[in-house]
TIROLO-234287 format. One record per residue: residue in three letters; x, y, z of N, C-alpha, C in turn. Coordinates in steps of 0.1 Angstrom, whole numbers, plus 5000, padded with zeros to 4 digits. Example, Ala and Ser with C-alpha at 12.3 -4.5 7.8 and 13.67 -1.06 7.14 Angstrom:
2
ALA513249435078512349555078513249675078;SER512849785071513749895071512950005079;
% end
This chain:
317
LEU449372288640450772328641451672238634;THR452472288624453372198617454572198626;VAL455072088628456372068635457672038627;ARG458572108630459872068622460972048633;VAL461871948629462871908639464171918631;SER465371968637466571968633467571948643;PRO468671888641469171818629468971668629;CYS468271608640468371458640466971408646;ARG466771278642465571208647465871168661;VAL464771138668464971088681464070968684;SER464370878692463570758694463470738709;PRO462370678713461870658727462870538734;VAL463270548746463970448752463370438766;LYS463770358774463070338788462970468796;ARG461870498801461470608809462270608821;GLN463070738824464070738836463470848845;ARG462870968840462571078849461371138844;MET460671228851459471298847459771418840;GLU460171428827460671528820459771518808;SER459171628801458271608789459271568778;ALA458571488769459371458756459871578749;LEU458971688749459271818742460571878748;ASP460571868761461871928768463071858765;GLN462871718763464071628759464471668745;LEU463471678736463571698722464471838720;LYS464071928728465072068726466372048730;GLN466671918738468171928741468871858727;PHE468171798718468871738707468671828694;THR467571898695466971968681466572098683;THR466272158673465672298673464272298668;GLU463272318675461772298671461272438665;VAL460872448654460372568649458772538644;ALA458072638645456672618642456372708628;ASP455572648621455172698607453872748606;LYS453272818616451972868614451773008622;GLY450973088617450873228626449973208636;ASP450473168648449673148660450373198672;PHE450073308677450673378689450673288700;ASN449573218702449373138714450272998713;ALA450572968701451372858699452872898703;ILE453273018699454673058703454673068718;ASP453673128727453773108740453872988746;GLU452972898742452872758748453972678745;TYR454572668733455572588730456872638728;LYS456972768728458272838727459172798716;PRO458772788704459472728693460472848690;GLN461472818681462472928679462372998665;ASP461172968658461073028645459673018640;MET459073108633457673108628457573208617;PRO457273168605457373248594456073338590;ALA454973328596453873398591452873438602;TYR452173558600451073598609450073658600;GLN448873688604447773728596447273868601;GLU448173958601447874108606448674198597;LEU448374328601449174438595449174458581;VAL447974408575447574418560447374558556;GLU446674648565446474778562447674858560;GLU448674838568449974908566450674878552;ALA450574748550451274698536450474768525;VAL449074768526448274838514448574978514;ALA448975048524449275188524450675198517;TYR451475098522452875128517452975108500;GLY452074998496451974978482451375088474;LYS450475158479449875278471450775388473;LYS451575408483452475518485453575518474;LEU453975388471455075368460454475398448;GLY453275368446452675398432453075298422;GLY452775338411453175258399451875178393;PRO452075088383451175008378450574928389;GLN449174878388448574808398449274688401;GLU449874608392450474488397451674528405;GLU452374628402453574668410453174698424;GLN452074768425451674818438451274688448;ILE450674598441450274478449451474398453;LYS452474388443453674308447454374378458;ASN454574508457455174588469454574578482;ALA453074578481452274558493452374408500;ILE452474308491452774188497454174168503;ASP455274218495456474198502456674278514;LYS455874398516455874468529455174398539;LEU454074328535453374248546454274138551;PHE454974068541455873968547456874018557;ALA457374138554458374198562457774228576;LEU456674288574455974338588455674218596;PHE455074108589454873978597456173938605;GLY457173918596458573868601459073958613;ALA458774088612459374178623458574168636;GLU457174138634456274108645456773978651;ILE456973878645457373748649458773768658;LEU459573838650460973848658460973928671;LYS459873988674459774048687459573928699;LYS459073828695458673728704459673618705;ILE460673598695461573488694462973548693;PRO463973468698465473498698466073468684;GLY465373378675466173328665465873398652;ARG465673328640465373378627463873348624;VAL463573418613462173418605462473378590;SER461673278587461673248572460673328564;THR461073398554460273458545460373398531;GLU459373368525459173288512459073388499;VAL459773338491459873398477458873338470;ASP458073428461456973368453457373238445;ALA456573138449456873008441456873018425;ARG456173108421455973118406457373178400;LEU458173198408459573228403460673128404;SER460072998407460872888410461972848399;PHE461672878388462572858376463172978370;ASP463373088378463973198373464773258384;LYS466073218382467273238393467273398395;ASP467373478384467773618387466473688394;ALA465273638391463973688397463973668411;MET464273538414464373488428465273568437;VAL466573608430467573688438467073808440;ALA466373888430466074028432464774028442;ARG463973928442462973948452463373918465;ALA464373838468464973808480465673938486;ARG466373998476467074118481466074238485;CYS465074238477464074328481463374318495;LEU463174188498462574148510463674188522;ILE464874168521465974198530465974348533;LYS465774428519465874568521464674618530;LEU463574548529462274598538462674558551;TYR463174438555463574408568464474518575;LYS465374548567466474658571465774778574;GLU464674838567463974958569463174928583;ALA462774818585462074778598463074758610;GLY464374778607465374758618465874628621;ILE465674538612465974388612467074368603;GLY468174308609469374268601469074138593;LYS469774118583469673988575470173868582;ASP470973898592471373768601470173708607;ARG469073778608467873708615466673668605;ILE467173658592466173618582466673508574;LEU465773418571466073298561465173338550;ILE465773338539464973338526464673208521;LYS463073188519462873048517462573038501;LEU463372938495463472928479463072778478;SER462372748465461972618462463272558457;SER463372428461464672348457464772308443;THR464572388434464672358419466172378417;TRP466772338405468172378402468272518402;GLU467272588396467472748396467272808409;GLY466372758419466472798432467672778439;ILE468372658438469672628444470672738439;GLN470772768426471672878422471372998427;ALA470073028427469773168433470273158448;GLY470173058456470573048470471873058470;LYS472672998462474173008462474673158460;GLU473973228450474173378448473873448461;LEU472873438467472473498478473473488490;GLU473773358492474673328502476073378500;GLU476673348489478073398486478173538482;GLN477373598475477573728471476973828481;HIS475973798488475073898494474973888510;GLY475573758513475473718527474073708533;ILE473173648523471873628527471573488530;HIS471173458542470773288545469573248539;CYS469773128534468573068526468172938534;ASN466672918532466072798536465572748526;MET465972628521465572558508464472458511;THR463272488506461972428508461572328496;LEU460572258498460172158487461172068483;LEU461872028494463071928491462571778495;PHE462771708484462271548486463271468484;SER464671498478465471398473466671418477;PHE467671308477468971318480469671408470;ALA469271418458470071488449469871648451;GLN468571678456468471818459469271858472;ALA469171768482470071778494471471808493;VAL472171718485473571728481473871848474;ALA473071888463473272018456473272128466;CYS472272138474472272258485473472248493;ALA473872138498475072148507476372188500;GLU476372138487477672178479477872328477;VAL476772408476476772538475476772618487;GLY476672548499476872608513475672678516;MET474372608513473172668518473072658534;THR472572758539472472768555471572638558;LEU470572628552469472528558468672458548;ILE468372338548467272268540466072218548;SER465072208543463772148548463272028541;PRO463871908544463171798537461871778543;PHE460971728534459571718538459271578539;VAL459371538553459271408558457871348555;GLY456771408559455571368557454871368543;ARG455271448536454971468521455471348513;ILE456771308518457271188510456271068511;LEU455671048523454870948525453670958518;ASP453171058513452071068505452170998492;VAL453370998487453570928473453970788476;ALA454870768487455570648488454470538495;ASN453770578503452670498510451570468500;ILE451670368492450570318484449870218490;ASP450370108496449769988499449669988516;LYS450770028521450770028535450070138542;LYS449470118553448770238560449770298570;SER450670228575451570288584453070208584;TYR453870278590455270218589455770238604;GLU456770148608457570168620458470288618;PRO458770358628459570488628460770468618;GLN461570358619462770348612462570308598;GLU461270268594460970238581460170318574;ASP459870438580458970528573459770588562;PRO459170618550460070668538460670798540;GLY459770888547460371008549461471008560;VAL461370938570462470918580463670888573;LYS463370758565464570708558465370788549;SER464470888542465070988535466071088541;VAL465471138552466171228560467471168566;THR467371038570468570968576469570958565;LYS469370928552470270928541470871058540;ILE470071168539470571288536471471338549;TYR471171318561472071338573473371288571;TYR473571178565474771138563475871218555;TYR475371308549476371398542477071478551;LYS476771478564477571538575478971468576;LYS478971358571480271278571481371368564;PHE481071448554481871518545482071658549;GLY481671698562481771828567480871948563;TYR479771918556478772008551478272068563;LYS478172198563477672288575476072308573;THR475472268561474172288560473172228570;ILE472372298577471572238588470372158581;VAL469972028586469071968581467971968589;MET466772038585465472058593464371978588;GLY464171858595463071778589461771868591;ALA460971858579459771948579458571868576;SER457371938579456071868575455771728581;PHE456071698594455771578599454271568599;CYS453771438598452371408598451671318607;ASN452771238612452271138622453271128634;THR452771068644453671048657454970958654;GLY454970878644455970778643457270848636;GLU457070988631458071058623459071148632;ILE458571188644459471278653459971198664;LYS459271148674459571068685458970928683;PRO458271008675457671138674456271138679;LEU456071258683454771308686454671448683;LEU453471508679453371638677453571708688;LEU453771858688454271938700453171928712;GLY451971928710450971918721451171768727;GLU451271668720451371548726452871528733;LEU453971588727455271588731455371638744;LEU454571758748454471838759453871758771;LYS453071658767452471578777453271448781;GLU453971408770454671268770455971268779;ASN456171178785457371168795458471058793;SER458070978781459170878778460470938773;LYS461570868777462870898775463270908761;LEU463871018757464371028743465871008741;ALA466370958730467870968727468070998712;PRO468971068708469371088695469570968685;ALA468970938676469170838666470170868656;LEU470370998653471471038644472371138650;SER473671138646474671228651475771248642;VAL476571348642477771378633478771268634;LYS478871228646479971118651479570988643;VAL478370948643477870828637477870838622;ALA477470958616477470988603478870968597;GLN479971018604481371018600481870858600;THR481170768605481670628603480970558593;SER480070628586479170548575480170518564;ASP479570448553480370398542479870478531;SER479070598533478570678522479770738515;GLU479570738501480570808493480170928488;LYS481171028488480871168484480571178470;ILE479571258465479171268452479171428449;HIS479471458436479471588432478471588421;LEU477571708421476571718412476571848405;ASP477071848391476871958383475471978379;GLU474972058370473472058366473071938359;LYS473871878349473471768343473271648353;ALA474171628361474271518370472971528381;PHE472871648384471771688394470371658388;ARG470271688375468871678369468671528366;TRP469671448362469471318360469171248373;LEU469971258383469571188396468271228402;TYR467871368401466771408405465671338396;ASN465671328384464671278375464471128378;GLU465571058384465370918387464470908399;ASP464270998406463370988419461971028416;GLN461070948412459670978407459071058419;MET459171018430458471088441458771228441;ALA460171258442460671398442460171478431;VAL460071418418459671498407458271528409;GLU457571448413455971448414455671558425;LYS456371548438456071618448456571778447;LEU457771778441458271918440457272008430;SER456871938419456072008409454572048416;ASP454171938423452971978430452972078441;GLY453972088448454172178458454272318452;ILE455072328441455272468434453872498430;ARG453172418424451672458419450872508431;LYS450972438440450072478454450572598460;PHE451772628461452372748467451972858458;ALA452072838444451772948435450172988437;ALA449572888437448072908439447772998451;ASP448572978462448473058474448873188471;ALA449873208463450273348459449273428450;VAL448473348442447473398434446373448442;ARG445973368453444973418462445273528471;LEU446573528474446873648482446973768472;GLU447273778461447273888451445773928449;GLN444873828448443473858447442873938459;MET443373888470442973948484443474108482;PHE444474138478445174258479444474348468;THR444374278456443574358446442274408449;GLU441474318458440274358460440374468472;ARG441274468482441574568492441874708486;MET442874688476443474818472442674878459;PHE441974808452441474868439439974848438;SER439274738445437874728442436974838443;ALA437274928454436475058453436675138442;GLU437875138436438075228424437375168413;SER437575038411436774978399435374998400;GLY434775018413433275018413432675158411;LYS433675248409433175388408432575408393;
% end
């Protein structure tokens, strides 16, 4: 189960009462789960979960009903599947569900906008309003501009993923994105070359999110949702199962009040400034590219699955 925490880190202090760390964590943050597991929803009661592995046959039928070229039928079936997944999840939770736009569109703003609007339309047909949906986009320059258009012109809320750098975070905040997902653990993948472990405050991913959080000094409303935690030093951190059993006292390590007292200077990023500042962060460049490739490979595998389900019998005739 992937744990995500927003908007602040927490750190342990002296134990004062028998309350689980997970219960305490919920006082400061919103925990969301990033895996299709109904049992996890019931046990940990997260407030968001983006995927399930069911309802495929209904999606297949939908794609075939719309007809058209094979590629179009598969695309429509997959979009329908995502909407069906999200609708099922929203029966169990009070919050929002994230639905991801194909990573292969990460450098095509107009295509991302069109795909996002299609997903929102499918949710509407299922009786789900756009206020309960977060469209997940890659944090490329084009993805950020797509998010800006969706937020400003269509009232569609976005969750910017594959975010590894301060430049990406600032660009997202400047256009009023609803939420960003800095990848805490994935930063360590590149940064941790010689050391095997870090103290929580020195963890490269934690330091990155701490720096990002200080843009709260300037009144940005964008939610900072730390994502992809990989070890116990990054949340309290413990992962959900451990947090449920842990009773040490937690206290917030970041707050808007503290951020407002920082000496951080406000910066503005147009496309040229963004690309330069982002390019200066080797880790971010490597991890964004790697993440897009991996997400794209997942999309290809999903298409292959639907191709087999929808057309293998026909091709075998």
